[in-house]
C-alpha positions in Angstrom: -93.5 137.8 -4.0 -95.1 135.1 -6.2 -93.3 131.8 -6.4 -93.7 129.5 -9.5 -93.9 126.2 -7.7 -93.3 124.2 -10.9 -89.9 125.7 -11.2 -89.0 125.8 -7.5 -86.6 122.8 -7.1 -84.5 121.5 -4.2 -81.5 123.1 -5.9 -83.3 126.5 -5.9 -84.3 126.1 -2.2 -80.7 125.3 -1.3 -79.3 128.3 -3.3 -81.8 130.6 -1.6 -81.6 129.3 2.0 -78.5 127.1 2.7 -76.1 129.8 3.8 -78.7 131.5 6.1 -79.7 128.1 7.5 -76.0 127.3 8.5 -75.6 130.8 10.0 -78.8 130.6 12.0 -78.1 127.1 13.3 -74.4 127.1 14.4 -75.0 124.4 17.1 -76.3 121.7 14.6 -74.0 118.8 14.0 -74.1 118.2 10.3 -72.1 115.4 8.8 -69.5 116.4 6.2 -71.2 114.3 3.5 -74.3 116.6 3.8 -72.1 119.7 3.0 -70.6 117.8 0.0 -74.0 116.7 -1.3 -75.5 120.3 -0.9 -72.4 121.8 -2.7 -72.7 119.2 -5.5 -76.5 119.9 -5.9 -76.0 123.6 -6.0 -73.3 123.4 -8.6 -75.1 120.7 -10.7 -75.1 121.6 -14.4 -72.7 124.6 -14.0 -70.7 124.8 -17.2 -67.9 126.5 -15.4 -67.2 123.2 -13.7 -66.9 121.3 -16.9 -68.9 120.3 -19.9 -68.9 118.0 -23.0 -68.8 119.5 -26.4 -70.8 117.8 -29.1 -71.1 118.6 -32.8 -74.3 118.0 -34.6 -73.7 117.3 -38.3 -77.4 117.7 -39.1 -77.8 121.3 -37.9 -74.1 122.2 -38.2 -73.9 123.4 -34.6 -71.9 122.7 -31.4 -73.8 121.7 -28.3 -72.4 122.2 -24.8 -73.7 119.7 -22.3 -72.6 120.5 -18.7 -71.6 117.8 -16.3 -74.1 116.8 -13.7 -73.5 116.1 -10.0 -75.0 112.5 -10.0 -76.2 113.0 -6.5 -79.4 111.2 -5.3 -80.3 114.4 -3.5 -80.5 116.4 -6.7 -83.9 116.6 -8.5 -82.5 116.0 -12.0 -79.7 113.5 -11.1 -81.6 111.7 -8.5 -84.4 110.9 -10.9 -81.9 109.7 -13.6 -80.1 107.5 -11.0 -83.5 106.0 -10.0 -84.3 105.3 -13.6 -80.9 103.7 -14.2 -81.3 101.6 -11.0 -84.7 100.4 -12.0 -83.4 99.4 -15.5 -80.6 97.4 -13.9 -83.0 95.8 -11.4 -85.4 94.9 -14.2 -82.7 93.2 -16.2 -81.8 91.1 -13.1 -85.3 89.8 -12.8 -86.2 86.7 -14.7 -89.4 86.2 -16.5 -91.8 83.8 -14.9 -95.4 83.0 -16.0 -97.7 82.1 -13.2 -101.5 82.0 -13.2 -103.2 81.1 -10.0 -106.9 81.1 -9.6 -108.6 80.3 -6.3 -112.2 80.4 -5.1 -113.3 79.9 -1.5 -116.6 79.6 0.3 -116.6 80.8 4.0 -119.5 79.5 6.1 -121.7 79.4 2.9 -122.1 83.1 3.2 -119.1 84.8 1.8 -117.7 83.9 -1.6 -114.1 85.0 -2.1 -112.3 84.7 -5.4 -108.9 86.0 -6.5 -106.6 85.6 -9.3 -102.9 86.3 -9.3 -101.1 86.8 -12.6 -97.3 87.3 -12.8 -95.7 87.5 -16.2 
């Protein structure tokens, strides 16, 4: 069997192996939140669990956009949450302009110079 690694996501790994993993490891203590996150990841993007319907006036078509799980564990949603978090963090930062230059001679042999720029 040949596996296309570019399409093999955490979601696909869970779909293929989660039930067998649970059956083969009955003595593991797994927190309930793990079961919830795995279930959310497996069902992420499933239109049977809900979707938004949009109408495009340009192409005169309806577009179904399935709801996502918004789990940090999911490939798609985790990356989106990371991007949103970084944008929020970036907005909280204030802009500071600093330019520090320094040169140093050590024992007349080693010359060290560095420059720090933060903008």
